[in-house]
Structure formats: C-alpha cells, structure tokens
C-alpha positions, 0 to 999 in steps of 0.5 A, a space after each residue: 544447535 544440538 538438541 537437549 539430551 545425554 551425551 558423553 561427559 566432556 569432563 571425562 570419567 566415562 559417564 554421560 552429562 546432560 546438555 540442555 540445548 545451550 550448555 552443559 548441566 551439573 547432572 551426570 550419569 556415572 559410567 556403567 558398573 563393572 560386571 557383578 559377581 555371579 549372584 549379585 544384582 546391581 542397583 538400577 540407575 536412578 538418573 533422570 533428565 533434569 527439568 530446570 537445573 542451573 548450568 555448570 558452565 556458562 561457557 558451553 562445552 569444552 572444545 576437544 581439538 581434532 588431530 592437527 586442529 588448534 583450539 578456538 578463542 574463548 567465547 563470551 557467556 552468551 555465545 552458542 556452543 562451539 563446533 565440536 570436533 569429537 564425533 561423540 559430542 552432541 551433533 549440531 543442527 539448524 532449523 534455518 533451512 526449514 524456515 527458509 524453505 517454508 517462506 520460499 513456498 509461501 512467496 511462490 504461492 502468493 506470486 502464483 495467485 497474483 499472476 492468475 489475477 493479472 491474467 484474469 484482469 487482462 482477459 476481462 479488459 478490452 485493450 482496443 476500447 479507448 476511454 470515451 470522454 463524457 460529452 458536455 450537456 447539450 440541448 435546445 434551450 428556451 428563454 428563462 432556462 437555468 442550469 447549475 454549475 461547479 467549476 474546479 480550481 484552474 478548470 472550466 465548466 462547459 455547456 453546449 446549447 442549440 439556439 435560434 437566430 436572434 438575441 441571446 443573453 447569458 446570465 452567470 451568477 456566482 455563489 459564496 463570493 465566486 467571481 465567474 467569467 463567461 465566454 461564448 464560442 461558436 461551433 468551430 471554437 471561435 470566441 464570439 463574446 466574453 465578460 467578467 463583470 456586468 455593467 450598472 445598466 445590465 444590473 438595472 435590467 437583469 439584476 445580479 451583482 457587479 462581479 457576476 458575468 453577463 453576455 448580450 450577443 446577437 446570433 446570426 446563424 442558428 445552431 450549436 454554441 458553447 458556453 464556457 465558465 471559468 473562475 476569475 484568476 483560476 479560482 473554483 466555485 459554483 453558481 447558476 447560468 440562465 438565459 433570460 433572452 433566447 432568439 428575442 
C-alpha cells in the first residue's frame, strides 16, 4: 500500500492531493502559479500535510485505466486502494516480504540451536551402555528380621534371601486392608510354596489376621531363595514381611 504523501490529484486540475495511506483526503495543493511579471513576488504556498482530516471519499482513489485496460468492479468502503495504472499515482508497497524474511531467519536460528543441542546430547550419551535393572535387595537373613514393602497395582515386590537348611517361616502382613499373597521360589525359579490367608492355627502361633499370608517351609538345601509378594486380585498396598524362624 502506498505511503502517506502528496500525489498528483486524481480529480484533475493539475494540483496535488494528500493520500493518508488508505484514501484520498480533502486537502489539496493548487498547481504552481503562472510566472509572475517582472517585479512581482508571488505569495509563498501555505499548504501543509494534514494531521487528522476527514476523508473525501471512502472508496479509495479513482482508477485511471491504461490504454486497452478495462476499469475494475467497484469495491466496498473498507477495501484497500485498487491497483493504480497511472505511473503518476502513488506506488504500492508491501511489508509482508520483510516480515516473512524475519520469521524465516528466526525459525532457522531456532532449528540451529535445537540441532546443536541434539548433537551434544548424542555425544554425552553412551549408546553401547544398556540400562541395568536395579537388582532386588539381597542378603543373609536371621530369625526375627523384618522388612517393609510396597506393591503397586498389578505388580509384585521381590526379596532375594540367603537361608540355611532347616525350617523357614515367612510372615507377611498387610496395612490398611491390603490382602497380601506370598510365594517362595527356588533360585532356578521353581515355586516351592504359596499362601494367601493364614489358618487359625497359624494365627494362634504367630499372630496376624486371617487375610495376612504366612509360609512354613522346610529348606533342604541352603542357598538363595526369592520371596515374591503380590496383592490379592492385583490390588496394590504395603506392609511388612518378617522371618520368625530361619533354620530352626
């Protein structure tokens, strides 16, 4: 769109009319006066650019067709000025190209920074190193030892233990209504024993509630065993596991 300024009056007369950037105003400059006779000083022009004048026409500048060109259809009062064929009319200009170029430069800069960050991350990462799963807690246990546990929904909690040959009792008690299920596995993964609810005789001997789990297992070979605790029907919860008897 043409910048505000004085341009040749499209209404004729040989003077100039003020273009405010959107439409023609009512302010004009008359054509230069004819040369004055010798000795006569013409008055200086007093026209100045308007600062907030009302527009003469809301339809934009009058279109002057070039030779062989037809006049365009009428535009609404809110449309931008039509393309001006007369070279004496204000030239059109657009700042969209500049904004697009700046946006492109910003996007290229961001892509460069992201690319540098990715390269640095790759250099700092050892691709050959495989993630190592955290091993379950292990160690020799003694009679009366107790551990706390937490089981997530549909998950299990595992404890690796070293026990001597003899009697082994695993007492598992849940908290806040949690119903635990305990399984004893050999080192090779074989299931040796499993319990959900303790009997009344076990309650009399070791205490605990009906829904607490308890295992009484004779260990023939000393070595590593695994205690696996899950929740009944896949529920999660927490509690304590203890070993009242180890090798007894």
